[in-house]
Every structure is written in C-alpha cells, then in structure tokens.
N, C-alpha and C positions, 0 to 999 in steps of 0.2 A: 705695716710690713708690705712691701711691694711684692706681689705674687711672682715667684720665679717662673721661668718659661716652662720648666718641667719639675714639679715638686718631687716626684719619685727620684729623679736624678740627684736632687739636692739631699734628700733623705739618705740615699745610698752612697753619696760621695762619688758619683760617677764623673770621671774626667772627660772633658770634651775630646773627641777623637780617640779616646782610649778603647781598649778591646771591648769593654762592656757597652760603651756608647755605640760602637759600631754594631754590636750584636742587637742592641735595642732598636737601632734605626732600621734593621732588617724587617721589623714588624711595626711599620708606621701606624697602622690602624689601631693595633693594640696599645701602642704608646699614646696615641691621641685620645683613645677612649678612656684610658686610666686618668689622664689629666682632665678630661671632660667630666668624669665622675667626681673627681675632687672638686672641680669648680662648681658643679651643680649642687654639691652638698655644702660647700663653704661660702659660696657666693651666689646664693639662689636668687632667682628672679622675684620670688615671693616667699618671705619667711614668716608668714602669718602664724603657722602652726608650730614652728620651731625657730625661734629667733637666732640670728647669726651669733650673738654672744653666747647663747645656750649651746649651740653647736660647738663653738670653740672650747667651752668649759668641759663639756662631755668628752670631747676628743682628748683634751689634756688628761682628764681622769682615766679614760679607757686605755690609752696607750701607756700611761705610767703604771697601770695595774700590772701589766705583764712584762714590762722591761724598762730599765733606766737607760735607754739607748737614744740614738740620734732622732728617731721618729718621735719619741716621747718629748725630747728636748725641743723639737720644732713646734709641736703642738702646745707645749707649755709657753713658749715665747708668743705664739699666735694668740693664746688665751689672754695673756697679759695685755697685749696690744688691743684686742677686740673687746674684752670684758673688764679690763682694769686689773691692776696689780693685787688689790685686796681680795677680790673674789677668787682670782686665779690662785693666790697663795693658799687660801682655804681649801680649794678643790685639790690642789697638788699635795697638800699635807694629808688630806683624806685618802688620796690614791696611794701615797707612799705607805700609809698605815694599813691599807686594805690589800696591798699587793700580795699575790700568791702565785703558785705554779699551776694548779688546776690541771685539767678540768675535774669537777666534782659533780655529785648529784646522785639522785636515786632513780633507778629505772622503775617504771610502773609495770613493765611487762614481766610476767611471772618467771619466764625462762632467763631473764637477764638480771634479776634482783640481786643475785650473789655478786655481780660486778659493780654494784653501787658503791660509791666511795664518798665518805663524808668530808667536809671541808668548811672553811670559814664562810659566813654570810655577812655581807656588809649592811650596816644600818647606821646612819649618822646619828650622832648625839642630838638631844633636843636643842642644845646651843647652836650646833652647826646647822641643823635644819632651819632654825630661826634666822641665822645669818644668810643662808643661801636662798631661803624661801622653800615652801613645801613643794612647789613644782620642780625646781632644779634638784632638790634632795631626792625626790622620787625618780628622777631621770638617772641619777648616779646609782641608785639601788638597782634600777633596771639594767644599767650598763654592766654592773658587777655580776648580775644574774646571767645575762647573755654571754658574758666573757668566761665565767667559770662554771656555771650550772645551767647551761642552755636547755638540758632535758627537763628542767623544772619550770621552764617558762610556760605558764598556763593561764587559765582565766582569772585566777586569783591575782597573779602578777599584773595582768592588764587592768583589772578592776582597781588595783592600787594606783595605777597611773591615772585612770579616769577620775578617781576621787580627788587626785591632786591637781586636777584641772586640765589634763591632757585630752585633746581631741583624738578621734580615731586617725585622722590624717597625721597628726603630730606623732602618735605612737608608731605609725608605719615609718615615717621619716626618721624618727629616732632610732628605730631598730635597723633601718638601712644604713644609717650613719655608723652605728656600732659594728655592723658586719663589714662595712667597707674599711673601717680602721683596722680591724683584725687582718684583713687581706693586705692592706697597704703596708702594715708593719712587718708582716712576714715576707712580702716581696722585697721590701727595702733591705731587710736583714740578709736575705739570700743574695741580693746583688752586692751588698758590702762584702760578703764572704768571697764571692767570685772576684770582685775588684781587688781585694787583698791578695788573693792567690795569684792574680795576674801581675800585681806589682812585685810580689816575691819572685815570681818566675823571671820577671824582666830585670831584677837586680843582679 
C-alpha cells in the first residue's frame, strides 16, 4: 500500500478543497504532526521492539474492536498487506468477536467503587494463541485492556506482557500505538460527520 499524503484525510473522506480540507489547512502544524505521528508508529526508523507487522495487526485489532468503520477498514487492509492475509484474518475475526461498547472496569478508589462496571475480557483461545504466537496474543489482550478497561492496567498486565517476551521499550511503544489509534479513529469519525453535514448543506 502506497502511503497517502494525509492518512487522516483518507480515513475521514475529506475532499480536496472542500470545507473540511480548507479548515484543516488552517492548522498546518497540527495536520503535519498528526501525519508525522502516524508515520513514526507505522514506518519507524527502528522496529526492534515492535515489528512493523505486529503494529499493523494490533492496529487492525484495536480499531475493529470499537467500530466497523473506515478507519478499521483501512487498518485491516494495511494488516493484510504488511502481515499477510492469513494472520490478518485471524486477528480480524478475534476483533469482531471481542468488539464491545465499553469502557468497563473496576475503580480501586473507595469513593468510586460504586461506579465500577463489569464487561467482557478478551482472552484468545489456546488454538488462536498458538497460531498468532504468545507475543502477539499478549499484545491483543493488552490492546483490549487499554481500549475497554484502562483503569485496570496495572503491574499484573505489564508482567503478562514481559512474560510473553515484550521489552519495556516494546510495551511503551505498544501502549503509545493503542492510544494513538483511539485518537485517530475518533478524529476521523468527527471529520466524517462534519464532511457529511457539509455535503448535505451544499446539496
């Protein structure tokens, strides 16, 4: 896949010279930094601690967990291209099965415990873990945790990643990737809503 000039424009369906395009171009630094963040995460100079294929598969999983939208479709195609159709199909099937609305989780603070809400926890089957490998399977568990139960991310969760072979640098990059994807998907959705409204107003 040839990287587009601006991934967020592609995810949001922004038309060149349309109202949203004009609005985005009023903030060139913001626009450039968003693309630079995407490039740094998906086309890193050094992928020693988190391979490019792993990044693509985690992205396909994380974005499909929360929505079956253009962002999820883009990362699904990217995962197929970078990591291969077989592994991408397994990851996407896992994501579709583990999709939820969230967030969930238990507050540890006494004054907030009544606001705790229970919800699904993702755990791949032994067969899937074997197909994907312990390292990637642990990454998907972590992605589901940070997406739906971030308040439960603790030393136990990090220890699980370490035992699956993740380095500290890899865990940090993995967590940054998941956080960026949540941001990217929300911004793209917001821009699509604005673009649709603009098209309806112009009709």
